[in-house]
C-alpha positions, 0 to 999 in steps of 0.5 A: 096971505096970497103972497105967502101961497105965490112963493111955494106955487112958484118953487113947485112950478119952478121944480116942475119945469126943472124936472121937466127939462131934465127929463127931456135931457136925460131923454135927448141924451139917451136917445143921442147915445142911442143914435150913436150905438145905431151909427156905430153898428152900421159903421161895423156893418158897413165896414164887415161889408167892405171887408167882405166885398174885398176878400171876395174880390181878391179871391176873384181876382185869383181864380183863373179860367181854363187850365192852370199848370201846377207842379206836384210837390208830394206824393203821400201814401194814405191807405192801401190804394189811396194817395195824396197829391200836393200842388202847388202853381207852378206860378208860384201865385197864391191860390183862390179860397175854395168851399169845403167839399168842391172838386179839382178838374185834371186834363190829362195827356196819357200815353196811347190816348190820342186826345187828353182824358179829363177827370174830377177829383175832390179836395180833401183838405180845408183851403189853403193858399199855398197849395191843393190836396186831392187824395185818389184811389187807385181803381182796380178791375170790377169784381164781377169782371176781373179781366175788364181793364183797370181805372184808367186815370186812378192808375195812371195817377198811382203809377205814372204821376211823381213828385215834379210833375206837372200837371193841368189843372181847373179852377175849383168848382161844384156845388156839393160844399158845406158853408163854415159859418153856418151853426146848424149841426151836421152829419157827414157820412163817408163810404171808403174814398168818399171820405176825401171831400167830406174830410175837406168840411171837417178840416175847414170846421176845426180851422174856423174853430168853429163849435158846431156839432158834427157826428162823422160816420165813415165806412171802409172794408178793414183797416188796411183801407182806413185812409187818415186814421191818425188825422182824424183821430187827432181831430175828435181828441182835440175837439169835443164837438165832432163825434167819429164813428168808424165802421169796417164791413169786412175787417180781417183777423188783425182789425179784430184786435183794434175794435173799440179803438181804430173802429167802432161798429162791424157792419155798414154805415146804415140808417140804423147805425146813424140813429142809434147816435142821432136824436132827431133828424135837424141836421144837414146830411152830406154824403159822399161815397159808392153809388150803393151806399148813396142810393140806400142812405138817401132813401132810408133818411128820406123814410126816416124823416129827413127833408130833401133839401137837408140831404146833400151828396155827392157824384162820385163815378160816373153813377150817382143819387139818382132824382125820380126819373119820369121817363118820356110819356106816351100819348094815351087813347090807343095811338101806335107805338111807332107814333110814341116813340122818343127818337134822339137825331145827332144832327152832325153825324146824321144819326137818328136813333130810338130812345129806350130807357135802359140807355141811361143817359144821352152820352151812352146812346151816342157811343152805342151808336158810333156817335162821338161825343168828348167825355170826362167824369161822367158825372156831370162834373167837368163839362166835357161832354156839353152840347148844344140842343137844337130842339126838344127838351131834356131833364137830368137823372142826377144833380151835376156840379157844371156852369151851363150855356142856356140850350146846351146839356151835360150829355152824361146825365141827361135823358129826353123829355120827348124827340131831341135834336142834339149838335152832335 
């Protein structure tokens, strides 16, 4: 009887042991498979990082310091007063990849000027290894001052620069750009020739085959000034994730026949127009256009509830979206006006000037008092007006795109915080 019981118990025990071994074997196999999967993922991540590092190293090796010679390969009229210039490297070497929205800095020897003139112009296409493209609008005399001279450099480009000419160009730079690998919806808002960096952004999204949702609001005066019409219409026709809204502020008689096809709205691009297309504010906003347009839109978007860090704007000309400016504070308690006066000393020139907020920036103050400081873009981008700050503190009245050494400032967009001594 006992022997009869021992056999089944032994079989059960053996079965349990076998089952346990089976479970352990399966667990070990699963664990090994998991480790292999993790090792494979780690290997893939390492490969991606190595590839990215090589890409960055290659791009850095293609970048250059100072100025490089470029040949004007093509000159193309895009609209009334707007020309594109296709630039190829004179040494025929490949070009570094830039971020869509960045700009080039040009050094130009213009007849009648005793020194080179510096200007910055946005790149207007997606990055390419064989050429760069900038699109430049001819700047006329101000409407309220018709006797004033027109834009020096823009007119030089339109009238004097021809195919085959050689230009001095700095490498692409700038902090106003769109990261194409991100998927957060974007709103691009352009006024006039401010379309150029935003066109670079939308073309880069297309080139990356991204499905990122994009709303592109583009305001111009009329059809004659509507640059890149065919290009943008083709983009939206082929990419349903990109929506284009064009506004004409002053359409002419010919334009009235094209409403609904070439443009969708009569008036300016403002927050009411934008809100009629967007259901929420959770977008990244990129603005480039005339100063008044950007100032207005920046305030309107903020009041609508768009987070400040989600609004990106480009300095397009000597005036742009300004940060809240805090003037130097006078000491309270009955101190005399003389004691609270802020002075700017130009050490090399031996001049001391009284700062008034109406001066706007240190460069304008210097020029108004006969102190010569080299300048270029006058928008905080090219770095030409940089000077050393010997003592005192400054603040910037707008964001800048130049790389600066410690202890220096861009005088074209700088204002003092108390007494300042400049090495100028």
